[in-house]
C-alpha positions as MATLAB code, in Angstrom:
seq = 'MDNPFKHIDQPLKEVPEELKAKVMSDIAMAKLVMELAELFSYNVGDVLETVMRSRKQKK';
ca = [
      12.928   56.097   54.502;
      10.249   58.753   54.109;
       6.966   58.314   55.974;
       4.207   58.076   53.303;
       1.506   59.099   55.787;
       2.965   62.600   56.013;
       1.857   63.174   52.401;
      -1.838   62.516   53.085;
      -2.656   66.154   53.886;
      -0.848   67.488   50.816;
      -2.895   68.842   47.889;
      -3.533   66.433   45.016;
      -1.258   66.572   41.989;
      -2.495   66.638   38.432;
      -2.077   63.440   36.447;
      -1.601   63.331   32.673;
      -4.756   62.522   30.707;
      -3.045   59.542   29.024;
      -2.412   57.950   32.412;
      -6.010   58.584   33.522;
      -7.307   57.004   30.320;
      -5.065   53.951   30.743;
      -6.125   53.435   34.351;
      -9.819   53.753   33.475;
      -9.351   51.339   30.576;
      -7.626   48.824   32.856;
     -10.421   49.106   35.408;
     -13.065   48.607   32.726;
     -11.233   45.531   31.421;
     -10.960   44.082   34.943;
     -14.690   44.635   35.518;
     -15.479   42.954   32.194;
     -13.339   39.929   33.060;
     -14.973   39.637   36.491;
     -18.461   39.838   34.997;
     -17.627   37.237   32.343;
     -16.133   34.934   34.979;
     -19.284   35.302   37.066;
     -21.427   34.610   34.025;
     -19.630   31.377   33.100;
     -18.854   30.010   36.554;
     -21.062   28.031   38.848;
     -22.197   29.324   42.169;
     -21.454   26.147   44.143;
     -23.715   27.057   47.051;
     -26.642   27.704   44.743;
     -26.066   24.429   42.875;
     -25.955   22.421   46.115;
     -29.070   24.135   47.433;
     -30.960   23.414   44.201;
     -29.902   19.745   44.208;
     -30.884   19.268   47.849;
     -34.233   20.980   47.272;
     -34.997   18.795   44.236;
     -34.087   15.633   46.194;
     -36.428   16.579   49.042;
     -39.297   17.216   46.594;
     -38.847   13.771   44.954;
     -39.251   11.918   48.277;
];
């Protein structure tokens, strides 16, 4: 089996533009999904903190 760490010092190879475009598109889609998930999900710690704060203010 070839040691992959021996290839670290080698010069970079050119990648086809189609592959670059696909990778960038996949990354953009992953970022969009993560942002949408963050937008529609609850931050449990923040919810608990808000509930505890509102309970203390009512007393």
